[in-house]
C-alpha positions as YAML, in Angstrom:
chain: A
units: angstrom
residues:
- id: 1
  name: MET
  ca: [104.49, 110.24, 122.25]
- id: 2
  name: LYS
  ca: [104.31, 106.84, 120.39]
- id: 3
  name: SER
  ca: [100.78, 105.39, 121.12]
- id: 4
  name: SER
  ca: [100.84, 103.05, 123.94]
- id: 5
  name: ASN
  ca: [97.92, 100.81, 122.20]
- id: 6
  name: ASN
  ca: [98.88, 98.63, 119.66]
- id: 7
  name: TYR
  ca: [96.61, 99.31, 116.47]
- id: 8
  name: SER
  ca: [95.61, 95.55, 116.24]
- id: 9
  name: SER
  ca: [93.99, 95.88, 119.93]
- id: 10
  name: ASN
  ca: [91.90, 98.81, 118.73]
- id: 11
  name: ILE
  ca: [90.24, 96.65, 116.16]
- id: 12
  name: SER
  ca: [88.23, 93.20, 115.97]
- id: 13
  name: LYS
  ca: [89.70, 90.05, 115.23]
- id: 14
  name: SER
  ca: [87.20, 89.57, 112.33]
- id: 15
  name: LYS
  ca: [88.47, 92.90, 110.97]
- id: 16
  name: ARG
  ca: [91.59, 92.46, 111.75]
- id: 17
  name: LEU
  ca: [91.57, 88.91, 109.87]
- id: 18
  name: THR
  ca: [90.14, 90.62, 106.92]
- id: 19
  name: HIS
  ca: [92.81, 93.47, 106.77]
- id: 20
  name: CYS
  ca: [95.42, 90.98, 107.03]
- id: 21
  name: LEU
  ca: [93.95, 89.07, 104.38]
- id: 22
  name: LEU
  ca: [93.83, 92.11, 101.98]
- id: 23
  name: MET
  ca: [97.74, 92.45, 102.92]
- id: 24
  name: ALA
  ca: [97.99, 89.27, 102.04]
- id: 25
  name: VAL
  ca: [96.25, 89.63, 98.08]
- id: 26
  name: ALA
  ca: [98.10, 93.33, 97.70]
- id: 27
  name: TYR
  ca: [101.47, 91.20, 98.68]
- id: 28
  name: LEU
  ca: [99.94, 88.67, 96.34]
- id: 29
  name: ALA
  ca: [99.61, 91.45, 93.16]
- id: 30
  name: ILE
  ca: [102.81, 93.07, 93.82]
- id: 31
  name: PHE
  ca: [104.52, 90.33, 92.85]
- id: 32
  name: ILE
  ca: [102.43, 89.19, 90.14]
- id: 33
  name: LEU
  ca: [103.45, 93.21, 88.49]
- id: 34
  name: GLY
  ca: [107.08, 91.88, 89.53]
- id: 35
  name: ALA
  ca: [106.81, 89.03, 87.17]
- id: 36
  name: SER
  ca: [105.14, 91.04, 84.55]
- id: 37
  name: SER
  ca: [107.59, 92.98, 83.94]
- id: 38
  name: GLY
  ca: [109.41, 90.30, 82.81]
- id: 39
  name: MET
  ca: [107.05, 90.94, 79.53]
- id: 40
  name: ILE
  ca: [109.14, 94.61, 78.69]
- id: 41
  name: HIS
  ca: [112.63, 92.59, 79.07]
- id: 42
  name: PRO
  ca: [114.01, 89.88, 80.65]
- id: 43
  name: MET
  ca: [116.52, 92.31, 82.66]
- id: 44
  name: CYS
  ca: [113.04, 93.87, 84.52]
- id: 45
  name: TYR
  ca: [112.17, 90.31, 85.78]
- id: 46
  name: ALA
  ca: [115.94, 89.51, 86.93]
- id: 47
  name: TYR
  ca: [116.30, 92.84, 88.53]
- id: 48
  name: ILE
  ca: [113.15, 94.55, 89.62]
- id: 49
  name: GLY
  ca: [113.39, 92.28, 93.02]
- id: 50
  name: ALA
  ca: [115.56, 95.27, 93.57]
- id: 51
  name: LEU
  ca: [112.89, 97.80, 93.62]
- id: 52
  name: LEU
  ca: [110.05, 96.17, 94.57]
- id: 53
  name: PRO
  ca: [110.86, 97.00, 98.36]
- id: 54
  name: LEU
  ca: [109.08, 100.18, 97.57]
- id: 55
  name: LEU
  ca: [105.89, 98.80, 97.50]
- id: 56
  name: PHE
  ca: [106.03, 95.38, 100.14]
- id: 57
  name: SER
  ca: [107.37, 98.06, 102.93]
- id: 58
  name: PHE
  ca: [103.84, 99.61, 102.90]
- id: 59
  name: VAL
  ca: [102.16, 95.69, 103.40]
- id: 60
  name: TYR
  ca: [104.75, 94.80, 105.78]
- id: 61
  name: LEU
  ca: [104.43, 97.77, 108.05]
- id: 62
  name: TYR
  ca: [100.82, 97.56, 107.87]
- id: 63
  name: THR
  ca: [100.36, 93.93, 108.55]
- id: 64
  name: ALA
  ca: [103.12, 94.08, 111.64]
- id: 65
  name: THR
  ca: [100.90, 96.81, 113.33]
- id: 66
  name: LEU
  ca: [97.99, 94.09, 112.68]
- id: 67
  name: MET
  ca: [100.29, 90.99, 114.00]
- id: 68
  name: PRO
  ca: [102.40, 92.58, 117.21]
- id: 69
  name: ARG
  ca: [103.77, 88.76, 117.30]
- id: 70
  name: PHE
  ca: [105.18, 86.15, 115.89]
- id: 71
  name: GLY
  ca: [103.55, 85.64, 112.09]
- id: 72
  name: ALA
  ca: [103.90, 89.51, 109.73]
- id: 73
  name: ALA
  ca: [106.52, 87.88, 107.32]
- id: 74
  name: THR
  ca: [104.83, 84.16, 107.84]
- id: 75
  name: LEU
  ca: [101.42, 85.34, 106.86]
- id: 76
  name: LEU
  ca: [102.68, 87.04, 103.65]
- id: 77
  name: ASN
  ca: [105.21, 84.77, 102.67]
- id: 78
  name: GLY
  ca: [103.39, 81.76, 103.54]
- id: 79
  name: PHE
  ca: [100.22, 82.78, 101.84]
- id: 80
  name: LEU
  ca: [102.79, 82.81, 98.36]
- id: 81
  name: LEU
  ca: [104.04, 79.60, 98.58]
- id: 82
  name: VAL
  ca: [100.77, 77.94, 99.18]
- id: 83
  name: LEU
  ca: [99.28, 79.37, 96.28]
- id: 84
  name: PHE
  ca: [102.51, 79.19, 94.32]
- id: 85
  name: LEU
  ca: [102.68, 75.29, 95.37]
- id: 86
  name: LEU
  ca: [98.85, 74.77, 94.14]
- id: 87
  name: SER
  ca: [99.64, 76.29, 90.94]
- id: 88
  name: GLY
  ca: [102.70, 74.68, 89.90]
- id: 89
  name: GLU
  ca: [105.07, 77.85, 90.07]
- id: 90
  name: ALA
  ca: [106.81, 77.02, 93.31]
- id: 91
  name: ASP
  ca: [110.40, 74.72, 92.66]
- id: 92
  name: GLY
  ca: [112.39, 74.13, 95.23]
- id: 93
  name: ALA
  ca: [114.52, 77.05, 94.96]
- id: 94
  name: PHE
  ca: [111.51, 79.18, 95.57]
- id: 95
  name: ILE
  ca: [110.34, 76.93, 98.67]
- id: 96
  name: ILE
  ca: [114.45, 77.11, 99.96]
- id: 97
  name: GLY
  ca: [114.22, 80.67, 99.78]
- id: 98
  name: MET
  ca: [111.17, 81.67, 101.46]
- id: 99
  name: VAL
  ca: [111.62, 79.99, 104.15]
- id: 100
  name: VAL
  ca: [114.54, 81.09, 105.06]
- id: 101
  name: LEU
  ca: [114.27, 84.46, 104.36]
- id: 102
  name: THR
  ca: [111.04, 83.82, 106.50]
- id: 103
  name: ALA
  ca: [112.99, 82.51, 109.25]
- id: 104
  name: LEU
  ca: [115.12, 85.15, 109.71]
- id: 105
  name: SER
  ca: [112.85, 87.88, 109.34]
- id: 106
  name: GLU
  ca: [110.72, 86.38, 112.43]
- id: 107
  name: ILE
  ca: [113.85, 85.75, 114.23]
- id: 108
  name: ILE
  ca: [115.01, 89.24, 113.79]
- id: 109
  name: ARG
  ca: [111.47, 90.82, 114.74]
- id: 110
  name: LYS
  ca: [111.49, 88.60, 118.06]
- id: 111
  name: VAL
  ca: [115.16, 89.86, 119.09]
- id: 112
  name: LYS
  ca: [114.67, 93.90, 118.35]
- id: 113
  name: GLY
  ca: [111.04, 93.20, 119.51]
- id: 114
  name: TYR
  ca: [107.18, 92.76, 117.91]
- id: 115
  name: ASN
  ca: [105.98, 95.97, 119.00]
- id: 116
  name: THR
  ca: [108.88, 98.13, 118.06]
- id: 117
  name: LEU
  ca: [110.05, 99.69, 114.85]
- id: 118
  name: LYS
  ca: [113.40, 98.57, 115.17]
- id: 119
  name: GLY
  ca: [111.80, 95.30, 114.87]
- id: 120
  name: VAL
  ca: [110.32, 95.83, 112.18]
- id: 121
  name: ARG
  ca: [112.83, 98.21, 110.65]
- id: 122
  name: TRP
  ca: [115.67, 95.08, 110.76]
- id: 123
  name: SER
  ca: [113.42, 92.33, 109.88]
- id: 124
  name: PHE
  ca: [111.96, 94.26, 106.48]
- id: 125
  name: VAL
  ca: [115.88, 94.01, 105.47]
- id: 126
  name: PRO
  ca: [115.83, 89.79, 104.99]
- id: 127
  name: PHE
  ca: [112.28, 90.11, 103.93]
- id: 128
  name: ALA
  ca: [112.83, 92.43, 101.12]
- id: 129
  name: PHE
  ca: [114.46, 89.55, 99.47]
- id: 130
  name: SER
  ca: [111.55, 87.57, 98.50]
- id: 131
  name: PHE
  ca: [110.97, 88.34, 95.22]
- id: 132
  name: PHE
  ca: [114.61, 87.07, 94.45]
- id: 133
  name: ALA
  ca: [113.71, 84.08, 95.65]
- id: 134
  name: TYR
  ca: [110.80, 83.98, 93.13]
- id: 135
  name: THR
  ca: [113.55, 84.65, 90.19]
- id: 136
  name: LEU
  ca: [116.12, 81.90, 91.75]
- id: 137
  name: HIS
  ca: [115.10, 79.28, 89.51]
- id: 138
  name: TRP
  ca: [117.08, 81.41, 86.07]
- id: 139
  name: TRP
  ca: [120.42, 80.05, 87.83]
- id: 140
  name: THR
  ca: [119.32, 76.95, 89.79]
- id: 141
  name: ASP
  ca: [117.60, 75.31, 86.38]
- id: 142
  name: THR
  ca: [118.87, 77.61, 83.89]
- id: 143
  name: GLU
  ca: [118.30, 74.72, 81.56]
- id: 144
  name: GLY
  ca: [114.56, 74.28, 82.55]
- id: 145
  name: SER
  ca: [114.06, 78.27, 82.63]
- id: 146
  name: LEU
  ca: [115.10, 78.93, 78.75]
- id: 147
  name: ALA
  ca: [113.29, 75.83, 77.61]
- id: 148
  name: ALA
  ca: [110.20, 77.47, 79.48]
- id: 149
  name: ALA
  ca: [110.72, 80.53, 77.65]
- id: 150
  name: VAL
  ca: [111.37, 78.98, 74.18]
- id: 151
  name: GLU
  ca: [107.27, 77.37, 74.87]
- id: 152
  name: GLU
  ca: [105.88, 80.05, 77.42]
- id: 153
  name: MET
  ca: [106.91, 83.51, 75.95]
- id: 154
  name: PRO
  ca: [107.64, 85.48, 72.38]
- id: 155
  name: ALA
  ca: [110.44, 83.70, 70.18]
- id: 156
  name: GLY
  ca: [113.52, 85.14, 70.78]
- id: 157
  name: TYR
  ca: [113.01, 85.62, 74.65]
- id: 158
  name: ASP
  ca: [115.20, 82.89, 75.71]
- id: 159
  name: GLU
  ca: [118.30, 84.47, 73.54]
- id: 160
  name: LEU
  ca: [117.98, 87.61, 75.63]
- id: 161
  name: MET
  ca: [117.52, 86.08, 78.58]
- id: 162
  name: LYS
  ca: [121.21, 84.12, 78.11]
- id: 163
  name: PRO
  ca: [123.10, 87.77, 78.40]
- id: 164
  name: VAL
  ca: [121.06, 88.39, 81.83]
- id: 165
  name: ILE
  ca: [121.74, 84.80, 83.47]
- id: 166
  name: ASP
  ca: [125.38, 85.01, 82.17]
- id: 167
  name: ASN
  ca: [125.42, 88.70, 84.11]
- id: 168
  name: ILE
  ca: [126.38, 87.27, 88.12]
- id: 169
  name: PRO
  ca: [127.89, 90.36, 89.17]
- id: 170
  name: MET
  ca: [124.84, 92.55, 87.78]
- id: 171
  name: LEU
  ca: [123.15, 90.15, 89.94]
- id: 172
  name: VAL
  ca: [124.92, 91.05, 92.91]
- id: 173
  name: VAL
  ca: [124.51, 94.39, 92.64]
- id: 174
  name: ALA
  ca: [121.36, 94.44, 92.34]
- id: 175
  name: MET
  ca: [120.68, 91.93, 95.62]
- id: 176
  name: ILE
  ca: [123.73, 94.46, 97.50]
- id: 177
  name: LEU
  ca: [121.15, 97.35, 96.21]
- id: 178
  name: THR
  ca: [118.10, 95.82, 97.73]
- id: 179
  name: ILE
  ca: [119.63, 96.28, 101.74]
- id: 180
  name: PRO
  ca: [120.02, 100.42, 100.86]
- id: 181
  name: VAL
  ca: [116.43, 99.95, 99.16]
- id: 182
  name: ALA
  ca: [115.30, 98.18, 101.83]
- id: 183
  name: ILE
  ca: [115.88, 100.69, 104.85]
- id: 184
  name: LEU
  ca: [114.57, 103.61, 102.79]
- id: 185
  name: ALA
  ca: [111.79, 101.97, 101.46]
- id: 186
  name: MET
  ca: [110.58, 101.48, 104.76]
- id: 187
  name: ARG
  ca: [111.22, 104.75, 106.46]
- id: 188
  name: LEU
  ca: [109.43, 106.48, 103.52]
- id: 189
  name: ALA
  ca: [106.33, 103.73, 104.75]
- id: 190
  name: GLU
  ca: [106.84, 104.70, 108.21]
- id: 191
  name: ARG
  ca: [106.29, 108.33, 106.77]
- id: 192
  name: ALA
  ca: [103.03, 107.83, 104.71]
- id: 193
  name: MET
  ca: [101.83, 106.00, 107.24]
- id: 194
  name: LYS
  ca: [102.42, 107.82, 110.16]
- id: 195
  name: LYS
  ca: [99.76, 106.42, 112.17]
- id: 196
  name: THR
  ca: [100.37, 103.02, 112.05]
- id: 197
  name: ALA
  ca: [104.17, 103.42, 112.49]
- id: 198
  name: ALA
  ca: [102.87, 105.54, 116.07]
- id: 199
  name: THR
  ca: [101.30, 102.19, 117.23]
- id: 200
  name: LEU
  ca: [105.04, 100.57, 117.33]
- id: 201
  name: ASN
  ca: [107.46, 101.71, 119.89]
...
């Protein structure tokens, strides 16, 4: 039987705030890991967004139990958005993408229920696409992205980027695969974090 008391009610407000901030930092670390994968090959940067939900799910599930109301997706994506804006890393495509995905997550969770596993599972699906909002600039500002690669990356990196950017079908496949990966990832997170998941109905 599921616990009738949400986990967040069993810890103090200060501890809950601390835990939320730790989850936001962990989420940032996963984003940095994803961005760093581009050092291996541009394909990694372009498509790793389909695999990152395997890590996002743990952060999202725990944050959702800390916030049995509006705000789990907003906290995590909002934290990133503010940091990226301050560092100059947020372009228009990233801002719009994050806002839309966050709004969808919040709406779905409200409709499905803040205190339910169903609400967390379904709201995680749009949230899982968040890294694609970060990489979207390769397709919305290809010229600028290639120019930045010339300045910031090893020689010839921009030449490796071009076929990846041009391979739109592969991008579509990666984004489609993100959906089943997100569903599987949340189920894995629930199994690994049984006590946390048990606080949801």
